[in-house]
Backbone as CSV, one residue per row, in Angstrom:
resi,resn,N_x,N_y,N_z,CA_x,CA_y,CA_z,C_x,C_y,C_z
1,MET,26.035,15.406,-43.106,25.408,14.349,-43.944,26.366,13.256,-44.464
2,LYS,27.704,13.528,-44.143,28.618,12.431,-44.509,28.676,11.273,-43.521
3,LEU,29.108,10.183,-43.937,29.077,8.943,-43.051,30.273,8.769,-42.151
4,TYR,31.387,9.364,-42.430,32.589,8.951,-41.756,33.358,10.092,-41.166
5,SER,34.155,9.992,-40.095,34.898,11.064,-39.561,36.049,11.455,-40.444
6,ARG,36.590,10.496,-41.077,37.729,10.803,-42.056,37.213,11.398,-43.408
7,ASN,38.009,12.340,-43.922,37.638,12.938,-45.222,38.319,12.133,-46.329
8,TYR,37.586,11.405,-47.117,38.225,10.404,-48.094,38.440,11.053,-49.417
9,ASN,38.214,12.416,-49.548,38.740,13.110,-50.604,40.246,13.338,-50.644
10,ASN,40.901,13.018,-49.493,42.313,13.090,-49.430,42.870,11.808,-49.126
11,LEU,44.037,11.546,-49.742,44.800,10.312,-49.451,46.223,10.483,-48.785
12,THR,46.641,9.589,-48.120,48.005,9.705,-47.534,49.064,9.378,-48.543
13,ASN,50.292,9.827,-48.358,51.344,9.452,-49.293,51.437,7.838,-49.372
14,GLU,51.325,7.203,-48.202,51.438,5.804,-48.261,50.340,5.193,-49.116
15,GLU,49.136,5.613,-49.014,48.027,5.054,-49.779,48.244,5.325,-51.238
16,ILE,48.757,6.502,-51.681,49.073,6.725,-53.002,50.115,5.921,-53.567
17,VAL,51.248,5.740,-52.838,52.214,4.719,-53.261,51.730,3.337,-53.568
18,GLU,50.965,2.871,-52.520,50.508,1.480,-52.566,49.463,1.362,-53.854
19,TRP,48.701,2.426,-54.094,47.666,2.391,-55.220,48.513,2.360,-56.494
20,GLN,49.604,3.061,-56.585,50.311,3.186,-57.824,51.093,1.930,-58.097
21,GLN,51.521,1.204,-57.028,52.122,-0.042,-57.311,51.161,-1.029,-57.698
22,LEU,50.037,-0.965,-57.225,48.902,-1.986,-57.629,48.540,-1.833,-59.040
23,LYS,48.388,-0.522,-59.468,48.126,-0.111,-60.790,49.191,-0.746,-61.816
24,GLU,50.357,-0.556,-61.384,51.428,-1.116,-62.202,51.406,-2.655,-62.420
25,GLU,51.101,-3.352,-61.270,50.939,-4.767,-61.250,49.682,-5.200,-62.070
26,GLU,48.718,-4.311,-62.349,47.506,-4.679,-63.104,47.880,-5.030,-64.557
27,ILE,48.932,-4.430,-65.113,49.355,-4.564,-66.375,49.790,-6.012,-66.641
28,VAL,49.083,-6.874,-67.439,49.446,-8.185,-67.651,50.057,-8.416,-69.100
29,GLN,49.902,-7.433,-69.943,50.438,-7.620,-71.275,50.566,-6.223,-71.968
30,GLU,51.561,-6.066,-72.668,51.617,-4.772,-73.534,51.718,-5.117,-74.941
31,LEU,50.768,-4.492,-75.790,50.903,-4.748,-77.176,51.119,-3.348,-77.921
32,GLY,52.386,-3.023,-78.079,52.825,-1.720,-78.446,52.469,-0.690,-77.327
33,THR,51.614,0.274,-77.684,51.132,1.291,-76.735,50.005,0.758,-76.005
34,LEU,49.338,-0.367,-76.402,48.139,-0.835,-75.646,48.597,-1.556,-74.527
35,LYS,48.038,-1.343,-73.346,48.296,-2.114,-72.131,46.976,-2.932,-71.657
36,ILE,47.116,-4.211,-71.583,46.096,-5.146,-71.153,46.187,-5.134,-69.558
37,ARG,45.031,-4.804,-68.961,45.026,-4.833,-67.558,44.109,-5.917,-66.920
38,LYS,44.400,-6.238,-65.792,43.487,-7.135,-64.949,43.284,-6.401,-63.613
39,SER,42.118,-5.967,-63.383,41.906,-5.041,-62.200,42.337,-5.691,-60.875
40,LYS,42.874,-4.844,-59.981,43.077,-5.286,-58.662,42.427,-4.306,-57.668
41,TYR,41.257,-3.943,-58.257,40.551,-2.966,-57.455,40.272,-3.334,-55.948
42,SER,39.953,-4.758,-55.776,39.597,-5.152,-54.383,40.814,-5.126,-53.472
43,MET,41.959,-4.976,-54.002,43.184,-5.003,-53.359,43.632,-3.495,-53.036
44,TYR,42.987,-2.604,-53.600,43.346,-1.162,-53.473,43.173,-0.805,-51.912
45,PRO,43.930,0.107,-51.259,43.648,0.574,-49.869,42.186,0.992,-49.909
46,LYS,41.628,0.610,-48.813,40.128,1.156,-48.644,39.881,2.572,-48.900
47,ALA,40.857,3.421,-48.473,40.544,4.808,-48.798,40.554,5.209,-50.240
48,VAL,41.410,4.461,-50.993,41.392,4.706,-52.378,40.011,4.169,-53.129
49,ARG,39.458,3.152,-52.649,38.096,2.676,-53.181,37.119,3.961,-52.934
50,HIS,37.176,4.477,-51.704,36.301,5.586,-51.503,36.658,6.781,-52.267
51,TYR,37.897,7.079,-52.486,38.457,8.261,-53.124,37.975,8.289,-54.577
52,LEU,37.827,7.007,-55.207,37.612,6.920,-56.646,36.052,7.066,-56.921
53,SER,35.224,7.030,-55.871,33.748,6.939,-56.028,33.116,8.385,-56.181
54,LEU,31.843,8.482,-56.513,31.313,9.643,-56.775,31.082,10.540,-55.596
55,PHE,30.836,9.838,-54.452,30.686,10.545,-53.273,31.536,9.728,-52.134
56,PRO,32.877,10.182,-52.036,33.839,9.471,-51.173,33.498,9.202,-49.802
57,ASN,32.732,10.314,-49.192,32.372,10.250,-47.799,31.052,9.680,-47.510
58,ASN,30.391,9.284,-48.577,29.082,8.551,-48.424,29.030,7.258,-49.083
59,PHE,30.154,6.728,-49.652,30.295,5.504,-50.277,30.103,4.305,-49.389
60,LEU,29.355,3.344,-49.894,29.357,2.084,-49.203,30.123,0.963,-49.935
61,ASP,31.321,0.654,-49.212,32.302,-0.323,-49.701,31.718,-1.671,-49.700
62,THR,31.447,-2.244,-50.832,30.930,-3.648,-50.809,31.744,-4.783,-50.149
63,LEU,33.079,-4.438,-50.134,34.074,-5.382,-49.452,33.709,-5.399,-47.962
64,ASP,33.152,-4.397,-47.362,32.737,-4.355,-46.025,31.721,-5.466,-45.719
65,LEU,30.831,-5.809,-46.813,29.816,-6.847,-46.530,30.363,-8.274,-46.373
66,LYS,31.733,-8.299,-46.602,32.343,-9.635,-46.228,32.851,-9.755,-44.795
67,GLN,32.573,-8.773,-44.060,32.949,-8.829,-42.520,31.829,-9.470,-41.829
68,GLU,31.483,-10.736,-42.201,30.327,-11.244,-41.730,29.979,-11.268,-40.267
69,ASP,30.984,-11.641,-39.464,30.924,-11.650,-38.011,30.586,-10.326,-37.425
70,LYS,31.181,-9.227,-37.887,30.966,-7.836,-37.465,29.580,-7.544,-37.881
71,LEU,29.046,-7.710,-38.937,27.803,-7.298,-39.440,26.651,-8.086,-38.761
72,ASN,26.933,-9.422,-38.661,25.901,-10.203,-37.873,25.744,-9.826,-36.426
73,LEU,26.735,-9.383,-35.868,26.783,-8.840,-34.475,26.001,-7.474,-34.482
74,LEU,26.172,-6.642,-35.361,25.530,-5.376,-35.495,23.924,-5.644,-35.794
75,ALA,23.677,-6.445,-36.652,22.338,-6.813,-36.949,21.502,-7.408,-35.810
76,ASP,22.286,-8.230,-35.064,21.552,-8.868,-33.757,21.483,-7.758,-32.663
77,LYS,22.414,-6.841,-32.559,22.268,-5.706,-31.724,20.945,-4.826,-32.155
78,PHE,20.811,-4.686,-33.490,19.744,-3.983,-33.907,18.430,-4.635,-33.534
79,LEU,18.350,-5.871,-33.643,17.176,-6.589,-33.289,16.817,-6.450,-31.763
80,THR,17.941,-6.562,-30.948,17.752,-6.304,-29.583,17.261,-4.999,-29.287
81,LEU,17.679,-3.927,-29.993,17.172,-2.598,-29.770,15.826,-2.575,-30.189
82,LEU,15.368,-3.156,-31.295,13.950,-3.155,-31.626,13.012,-3.789,-30.649
83,ASP,13.397,-4.766,-29.913,12.569,-5.385,-28.922,12.452,-4.542,-27.641
84,ASP,12.936,-3.478,-27.598,12.877,-2.473,-26.463,11.767,-1.670,-26.810
85,GLU,10.577,-1.819,-26.131,9.335,-0.987,-26.420,9.317,0.373,-26.004
86,THR,10.558,0.851,-25.304,10.565,2.152,-24.932,11.348,3.080,-26.000
87,ILE,11.910,2.475,-27.008,12.646,3.223,-28.071,11.563,3.988,-28.977
88,ASN,12.080,4.911,-29.766,11.448,5.544,-30.887,12.189,5.643,-32.069
89,GLU,11.806,6.352,-33.093,12.411,6.226,-34.335,13.911,7.006,-34.278
90,ARG,14.011,7.909,-33.317,15.301,8.626,-33.201,16.300,7.708,-32.603
91,SER,15.935,6.732,-31.795,16.758,5.739,-31.171,17.338,4.876,-32.328
92,ILE,16.474,4.499,-33.421,16.866,3.681,-34.457,17.863,4.477,-35.343
93,LEU,17.421,5.629,-35.682,18.384,6.461,-36.512,19.767,6.611,-35.894
94,ASN,19.721,6.972,-34.526,21.083,7.079,-33.888,21.944,5.811,-33.760
95,PHE,21.148,4.644,-33.693,22.011,3.373,-33.550,22.717,3.130,-34.875
96,ILE,22.027,3.364,-36.099,22.490,3.135,-37.377,23.754,4.017,-37.551
97,ASN,23.532,5.359,-37.292,24.592,6.388,-37.431,25.757,6.180,-36.427
98,GLU,25.489,5.920,-35.274,26.681,5.897,-34.278,27.415,4.586,-34.289
99,ASN,26.840,3.563,-34.934,27.493,2.265,-35.087,28.040,2.058,-36.533
100,PHE,27.966,3.009,-37.410,28.343,2.955,-38.685,27.664,1.698,-39.346
101,ALA,26.277,1.446,-39.107,25.674,0.281,-39.441,24.707,0.644,-40.612
102,HIS,25.261,1.355,-41.646,24.493,1.810,-42.784,24.024,0.830,-43.637
103,PHE,24.838,-0.312,-43.637,24.323,-1.430,-44.411,22.917,-1.873,-44.126
104,ILE,22.545,-1.521,-42.920,21.144,-1.878,-42.571,20.255,-1.093,-43.337
105,ILE,20.272,0.118,-43.421,19.383,0.927,-44.118,19.580,0.733,-45.765
106,ALA,20.752,0.497,-46.089,21.056,0.293,-47.654,20.496,-1.101,-48.011
107,SER,20.336,-1.994,-47.201,19.644,-3.309,-47.495,18.316,-3.192,-48.088
108,ILE,17.671,-2.062,-47.875,16.470,-1.783,-48.574,16.476,-2.045,-50.105
109,LEU,17.760,-1.874,-50.579,17.978,-1.937,-52.057,17.812,-3.413,-52.542
110,LYS,17.927,-4.449,-51.660,17.673,-5.786,-51.939,16.131,-6.091,-51.957
111,GLY,15.174,-5.071,-51.801,13.867,-5.306,-51.905,13.348,-5.318,-53.275
112,PRO,12.336,-4.350,-53.533,11.833,-4.352,-54.920,12.602,-3.634,-55.958
113,TYR,13.736,-3.092,-55.568,14.493,-2.133,-56.475,15.615,-3.101,-57.175
114,SER,15.825,-2.608,-58.389,16.792,-3.258,-59.242,18.004,-2.410,-59.561
115,PHE,18.406,-1.507,-58.502,19.699,-0.708,-58.718,20.418,-0.764,-57.306
116,GLY,21.586,-0.298,-57.335,22.481,-0.293,-56.282,23.675,-1.281,-56.431
117,HIS,23.545,-2.352,-57.444,24.571,-3.210,-57.519,25.764,-2.744,-58.256
118,HIS,25.688,-1.604,-58.819,26.893,-0.891,-59.444,27.412,0.242,-58.669
119,GLY,26.967,0.342,-57.287,27.420,1.351,-56.539,26.291,1.875,-55.684
120,ALA,26.616,2.065,-54.308,25.570,2.682,-53.501,26.128,3.638,-52.496
121,PHE,25.381,4.540,-52.163,25.793,5.577,-51.177,24.574,5.976,-50.253
122,VAL,24.943,6.371,-49.023,23.913,6.770,-48.068,24.181,8.106,-47.498
123,PHE,23.232,8.929,-47.442,23.230,10.217,-46.863,22.374,10.350,-45.596
124,PRO,22.948,10.218,-44.469,22.090,10.298,-43.275,21.591,11.766,-43.019
125,GLU,20.344,11.934,-42.707,19.776,13.259,-42.269,19.992,14.263,-43.319
126,PHE,19.588,13.915,-44.597,19.843,14.665,-45.750,18.876,15.923,-45.770
127,GLN,19.484,17.023,-45.928,18.810,18.264,-45.913,18.216,18.634,-47.271
128,LEU,16.932,18.955,-47.292,16.222,19.460,-48.485,16.090,20.987,-48.207
129,GLY,17.129,21.696,-48.531,17.076,23.164,-48.266,17.176,23.362,-46.863
130,ASN,16.479,24.319,-46.310,16.202,24.615,-44.864,14.957,24.193,-44.246
131,SER,14.255,23.599,-45.047,12.897,23.144,-44.686,12.571,21.742,-44.261
132,TYR,13.257,20.812,-44.738,13.042,19.464,-44.485,14.321,18.597,-44.407
133,GLN,14.218,17.538,-43.589,15.293,16.687,-43.428,14.883,15.159,-43.651
134,VAL,15.606,14.541,-44.624,15.214,13.193,-44.931,16.159,12.235,-43.954
135,ASP,15.448,11.430,-43.219,16.222,10.512,-42.361,17.422,9.885,-42.999
136,PHE,17.243,9.193,-44.214,18.210,8.538,-44.924,17.817,8.664,-46.467
137,LEU,18.825,9.222,-47.301,18.682,9.208,-48.760,19.724,8.124,-49.162
138,ILE,19.164,7.162,-49.911,20.033,6.150,-50.507,20.173,6.397,-52.061
139,VAL,21.331,6.426,-52.590,21.627,6.566,-53.973,22.112,5.308,-54.465
140,GLY,21.599,4.612,-55.363,22.050,3.433,-56.029,22.225,3.535,-57.565
141,LYS,23.186,2.825,-58.003,23.451,2.898,-59.493,23.251,1.495,-60.050
142,SER,22.735,1.332,-61.336,22.651,0.167,-62.050,23.037,0.453,-63.508
143,SER,23.081,-0.378,-64.347,23.311,-0.140,-65.729,22.551,0.960,-66.392
144,GLY,21.352,1.119,-65.641,20.401,2.314,-66.090,20.728,3.654,-65.532
145,GLY,21.730,3.680,-64.709,22.158,5.002,-64.074,21.713,5.009,-62.656
146,TYR,21.709,6.226,-62.037,21.513,6.375,-60.646,19.931,6.604,-60.367
147,GLU,19.640,6.025,-59.172,18.187,6.192,-58.665,18.298,6.517,-57.140
148,PHE,17.267,7.011,-56.639,17.365,7.646,-55.306,16.050,7.055,-54.499
149,VAL,16.307,6.771,-53.295,15.347,6.247,-52.315,15.385,7.149,-51.002
150,PHE,14.328,7.885,-50.869,14.047,8.723,-49.718,13.386,7.914,-48.567
151,VAL,14.007,7.868,-47.471,13.658,6.953,-46.290,13.116,7.713,-45.138
152,GLU,11.930,7.573,-44.554,11.434,8.238,-43.371,11.114,7.147,-42.432
153,LEU,11.769,7.258,-41.212,11.586,6.447,-40.072,10.457,7.008,-39.143
154,GLU,9.570,6.078,-38.855,8.565,6.480,-37.833,8.530,5.458,-36.629
155,HIS,7.576,5.664,-35.764,7.715,5.000,-34.529,7.540,3.384,-34.688
156,PRO,8.338,2.653,-33.964,8.297,1.243,-34.078,7.034,0.625,-33.299
157,TYR,6.441,1.349,-32.404,5.360,0.646,-31.598,4.021,1.529,-31.595
158,LYS,4.079,2.750,-31.797,2.807,3.550,-31.557,2.121,3.973,-32.792
159,ASP,0.798,3.701,-32.781,-0.157,4.186,-33.765,0.254,3.682,-35.140
160,ILE,0.357,2.373,-35.317,0.873,1.751,-36.524,-0.303,1.495,-37.491
161,PHE,-1.255,0.669,-36.954,-2.524,0.443,-37.707,-3.779,0.595,-36.686
162,LEU,-4.766,1.051,-37.308,-6.162,1.032,-36.631,-6.685,-0.439,-36.588
163,LYS,-7.695,-0.635,-35.748,-8.160,-2.021,-35.628,-8.771,-2.501,-36.923
164,ASP,-9.312,-1.586,-37.745,-9.881,-2.018,-39.004,-8.950,-2.231,-40.061
165,GLY,-7.517,-2.134,-39.719,-6.572,-2.339,-40.709,-6.124,-1.141,-41.531
166,HIS,-6.712,0.087,-41.302,-6.382,1.214,-41.961,-4.997,1.826,-41.359
167,LEU,-4.276,2.700,-41.989,-2.988,3.197,-41.456,-3.350,3.986,-40.266
168,GLY,-2.398,3.649,-39.266,-2.456,4.669,-38.032,-1.798,5.851,-38.200
169,ASN,-1.539,6.652,-37.161,-0.918,7.916,-37.218,0.564,7.739,-37.749
170,ALA,1.247,6.789,-37.293,2.810,6.681,-37.684,2.923,6.644,-39.129
171,PHE,2.188,5.754,-39.955,2.294,5.634,-41.321,1.730,7.005,-42.028
172,ARG,0.602,7.357,-41.538,0.060,8.743,-42.040,1.006,9.877,-42.062
173,LYS,1.682,9.939,-40.814,2.585,11.048,-40.612,3.683,10.927,-41.634
174,GLY,4.230,9.757,-41.778,5.344,9.521,-42.721,4.901,9.810,-44.255
175,LEU,3.747,9.343,-44.533,3.240,9.714,-45.989,3.065,11.137,-46.019
176,ASN,2.591,11.821,-45.100,2.459,13.415,-45.252,3.888,14.002,-45.366
177,GLN,4.841,13.368,-44.697,6.163,13.986,-44.772,6.763,13.804,-46.167
178,ILE,6.445,12.657,-46.730,6.932,12.410,-48.194,6.162,13.283,-49.121
179,SER,4.823,13.570,-48.909,4.194,14.519,-49.687,4.886,15.951,-49.807
180,ASP,5.338,16.390,-48.576,6.068,17.453,-48.339,7.339,17.587,-49.163
181,TRP,8.045,16.348,-49.131,9.336,16.322,-49.809,9.137,16.466,-51.416
182,LYS,8.015,15.885,-51.791,7.780,15.856,-53.178,7.378,17.302,-53.736
183,ARG,6.514,18.020,-52.895,6.270,19.388,-53.190,7.517,20.245,-53.271
184,TYR,8.377,19.938,-52.216,9.499,20.766,-52.194,10.371,20.571,-53.420
185,LEU,10.561,19.408,-53.835,11.349,19.023,-54.966,10.748,19.554,-56.244
186,ASP,9.469,19.593,-56.345,8.775,20.239,-57.500,9.158,21.712,-57.610
187,GLN,9.371,22.311,-56.494,9.521,23.739,-56.538,10.982,24.197,-56.375
188,ASN,11.758,23.215,-55.854,13.208,23.594,-55.534,14.172,22.648,-56.077
189,PHE,14.136,22.045,-57.175,14.892,20.948,-57.627,16.396,21.236,-57.726
190,GLU,16.694,22.573,-58.211,17.984,23.040,-58.250,18.753,23.025,-56.972
191,SER,18.037,23.260,-55.821,18.694,23.212,-54.518,19.276,21.828,-54.259
192,LEU,18.548,20.771,-54.845,18.976,19.406,-54.572,20.358,19.173,-55.266
193,ASN,20.491,19.647,-56.477,21.755,19.679,-57.318,22.898,20.296,-56.451
194,GLU,22.576,21.490,-55.867,23.627,22.219,-55.111,24.031,21.476,-53.927
195,THR,23.188,20.778,-53.235,23.568,19.936,-52.162,24.478,18.761,-52.564
196,PHE,24.157,18.155,-53.686,25.002,16.956,-54.139,26.450,17.501,-54.523
197,GLU,26.442,18.775,-55.152,27.699,19.356,-55.528,28.631,19.456,-54.361
198,LYS,28.040,19.693,-53.085,28.929,19.905,-51.968,29.545,18.578,-51.435
199,TYR,28.943,17.485,-51.787,29.442,16.147,-51.269,30.046,15.232,-52.296
200,LYS,30.067,15.669,-53.556,30.508,14.785,-54.642,32.141,14.882,-54.597
201,ASN,32.621,13.949,-55.233,34.216,13.889,-55.569,34.458,15.211,-56.403
202,PRO,35.293,16.021,-55.950,35.678,17.289,-56.683,36.104,17.013,-58.045
203,SER,36.806,15.791,-58.357,37.388,15.600,-59.640,36.481,15.051,-60.532
204,LEU,35.155,14.727,-60.116,34.236,14.155,-61.036,32.918,15.007,-61.242
205,PRO,32.304,15.023,-62.429,31.160,15.838,-62.662,29.970,15.015,-62.097
206,LEU,28.807,15.749,-61.660,27.522,15.023,-61.361,27.021,14.536,-62.592
207,PRO,26.573,13.162,-62.713,25.910,12.569,-63.800,24.609,13.282,-64.033
208,LYS,24.090,13.009,-65.190,22.912,13.634,-65.776,21.636,13.390,-64.869
209,GLU,21.816,12.201,-64.133,20.550,11.699,-63.388,20.484,12.818,-62.168
210,PHE,21.456,13.411,-61.799,21.511,14.325,-60.708,21.073,15.645,-61.154
211,LEU,21.106,15.953,-62.344,20.846,17.316,-62.954,19.485,17.574,-63.572
212,LYS,18.884,16.445,-63.982,17.569,16.610,-64.674,16.515,15.728,-63.902
213,ARG,15.473,16.396,-63.588,14.341,15.748,-62.816,13.720,14.668,-63.670
214,ASP,13.688,13.432,-63.084,13.096,12.259,-63.611,12.454,11.488,-62.623
215,ASP,11.141,11.653,-62.338,10.355,11.119,-61.233,10.530,9.563,-61.262
216,THR,10.822,8.977,-62.460,10.848,7.477,-62.398,12.060,6.968,-61.707
217,ARG,13.019,7.918,-61.345,14.215,7.535,-60.637,14.085,7.818,-59.125
218,TYR,12.817,8.352,-58.692,12.730,8.707,-57.369,11.806,7.697,-56.593
219,HIS,12.186,7.240,-55.534,11.327,6.304,-54.670,11.258,6.643,-53.252
220,TYR,10.259,6.179,-52.537,10.013,6.699,-51.133,9.754,5.456,-50.237
221,VAL,10.280,5.454,-48.971,9.934,4.323,-48.176,9.588,4.949,-46.797
222,VAL,8.484,4.498,-46.173,8.157,4.754,-44.819,8.278,3.471,-43.927
223,ILE,9.123,3.519,-42.861,9.254,2.327,-42.006,8.697,2.657,-40.629
224,ALA,7.712,1.815,-40.253,7.021,1.988,-38.908,6.638,0.528,-38.384
225,GLY,6.597,0.465,-37.087,5.906,-0.703,-36.542,6.771,-2.048,-36.588
226,ARG,6.252,-3.210,-36.195,6.791,-4.396,-36.099,5.872,-5.383,-36.998
227,ARG,6.395,-6.573,-37.145,5.776,-7.490,-38.058,4.302,-7.737,-37.477
228,ASN,4.232,-7.882,-36.141,2.924,-8.234,-35.625,1.899,-7.188,-35.823
229,HIS,2.312,-5.948,-35.929,1.263,-4.914,-36.235,0.594,-5.081,-37.530
230,PHE,1.343,-5.675,-38.601,0.695,-5.954,-39.850,-0.178,-7.167,-39.821
231,SER,-0.041,-7.977,-38.694,-0.888,-9.150,-38.770,-2.300,-8.990,-37.990
232,ILE,-2.347,-7.890,-37.347,-3.658,-7.470,-36.718,-4.944,-7.692,-37.704
233,ASN,-4.879,-7.121,-38.798,-5.751,-7.253,-39.823,-5.004,-7.372,-41.148
234,GLU,-4.440,-8.631,-41.272,-3.422,-8.868,-42.270,-3.856,-8.602,-43.704
235,GLU,-4.914,-9.099,-43.983,-5.449,-8.912,-45.373,-5.564,-7.523,-45.828
236,LYS,-6.148,-6.603,-44.999,-6.240,-5.196,-45.167,-4.973,-4.493,-45.126
237,SER,-4.073,-4.839,-44.175,-2.802,-4.148,-44.011,-1.906,-4.388,-45.325
238,TYR,-1.870,-5.491,-45.751,-0.992,-5.794,-46.875,-1.652,-5.224,-48.149
239,SER,-3.026,-5.176,-48.261,-3.605,-4.576,-49.423,-3.291,-3.196,-49.438
240,ILE,-3.361,-2.435,-48.356,-3.019,-1.072,-48.384,-1.465,-0.879,-48.759
241,LYS,-0.616,-1.773,-48.280,0.839,-1.706,-48.608,0.929,-1.782,-50.186
242,ARG,0.245,-2.735,-50.823,0.354,-2.812,-52.188,-0.287,-1.534,-52.972
243,GLU,-1.389,-1.033,-52.403,-1.977,0.209,-53.095,-1.019,1.275,-52.877
244,THR,-0.402,1.470,-51.788,0.561,2.623,-51.548,1.709,2.631,-52.447
245,LEU,2.288,1.333,-52.648,3.385,1.358,-53.592,2.997,1.605,-55.094
246,LYS,1.758,1.135,-55.441,1.377,1.384,-56.825,0.957,2.758,-56.969
247,ASP,0.221,3.374,-56.077,-0.450,4.739,-56.353,0.479,5.939,-55.856
248,LYS,1.474,5.718,-54.966,2.159,6.630,-54.475,3.624,6.487,-54.550
249,ASN,4.058,5.408,-55.231,5.409,5.014,-55.325,6.237,4.984,-54.009
250,THR,5.427,4.632,-52.919,5.998,4.584,-51.580,5.814,3.264,-50.944
251,LEU,6.953,2.765,-50.646,6.868,1.415,-49.954,6.814,1.497,-48.407
252,LEU,5.822,0.775,-47.891,5.593,0.727,-46.477,6.180,-0.497,-45.908
253,LEU,7.176,-0.258,-44.924,7.847,-1.472,-44.277,7.703,-1.432,-42.886
254,HIS,7.910,-2.574,-42.089,7.995,-2.670,-40.703,9.490,-2.923,-40.490
255,TYR,9.949,-2.614,-39.096,11.376,-2.781,-38.853,11.873,-4.201,-38.878
256,ASP,11.029,-5.198,-38.839,11.549,-6.614,-38.957,11.798,-6.733,-40.476
257,ASN,11.199,-6.098,-41.448,11.600,-6.186,-42.815,13.047,-5.746,-42.957
258,LEU,13.334,-4.589,-42.155,14.774,-3.942,-42.268,15.774,-4.945,-41.680
259,TYR,15.386,-5.573,-40.667,16.284,-6.559,-39.975,16.521,-7.746,-40.973
260,ASP,15.459,-8.221,-41.537,15.514,-9.404,-42.402,16.425,-9.140,-43.577
261,SER,16.258,-7.850,-44.169,17.010,-7.607,-45.270,18.417,-7.375,-44.978
262,ALA,18.781,-6.756,-43.852,20.213,-6.561,-43.349,20.782,-7.895,-43.196
263,LYS,20.130,-8.830,-42.670,20.759,-10.142,-42.601,21.015,-10.851,-43.909
264,ARG,20.086,-10.591,-44.884,20.375,-11.197,-46.151,21.518,-10.598,-46.882
265,ILE,21.696,-9.267,-46.760,22.805,-8.690,-47.486,24.200,-9.051,-47.040
266,ILE,24.314,-9.506,-45.830,25.745,-9.822,-45.168,26.351,-11.036,-46.063
267,GLY,27.486,-10.673,-46.411,28.241,-11.698,-47.255,28.065,-11.650,-48.691
268,LYS,27.150,-10.787,-49.144,26.789,-10.591,-50.714,28.001,-9.748,-51.259
269,VAL,28.054,-9.601,-52.557,29.052,-8.994,-53.263,28.687,-7.666,-53.596
270,THR,27.328,-7.385,-53.728,26.959,-6.078,-53.966,25.623,-5.662,-53.249
271,TYR,25.230,-4.523,-53.209,23.909,-4.035,-52.770,22.878,-4.278,-53.824
């Protein structure tokens, strides 16, 4: 469930030395024992920025968003993949993981959510005990603390909507999966904490948002189909989308939404 092949819980001697030098340079004034600092966080070695985070091996470094050429190329490759009607949801999940293109899935935070700008993490194929696997879990922080987005990927082309505008099997399957996750969390919330403990920074405690169940911090997303599927019976499809968000706290997206949000996030300073 970690993102990177490297273990960012460990730093090299060179990284430690560079970090210490930068911390000394941060001191701009000394008033007795008080030291006035100007942060040089953005200049820290990349590994140090990961090392300082709550989940070093799942941390999304916002400075990576400045690699605009690289990310635009990945986003365009993603769109090319989406245009291949032979793919399925596993093809999309594999593309994101194998290309370290997790900014694509994290760009969901730029939608209706107001968290993630103080830190964001992605857990691919997140295990809920031995029973269920979440395609992606996004954890985002704001001034109000941490919140959680559970993401289910479904088929980009098959059984998206019925002709009358009602949800087809792809979305219904995703919603059923989310219902299963919610029941699991109702009965096994402590196991979720145990999983986070395995992946957190060993020098930091889990914040209270990870220890106490608060359903207002939990959000759910099902992604299926393409934009044209929503236009078959547009009025009904988007009405159902609004109702599902209101009644089930679940956002229904198509994969073009994901591409659009990925393009918008490129070059930004936060998620």
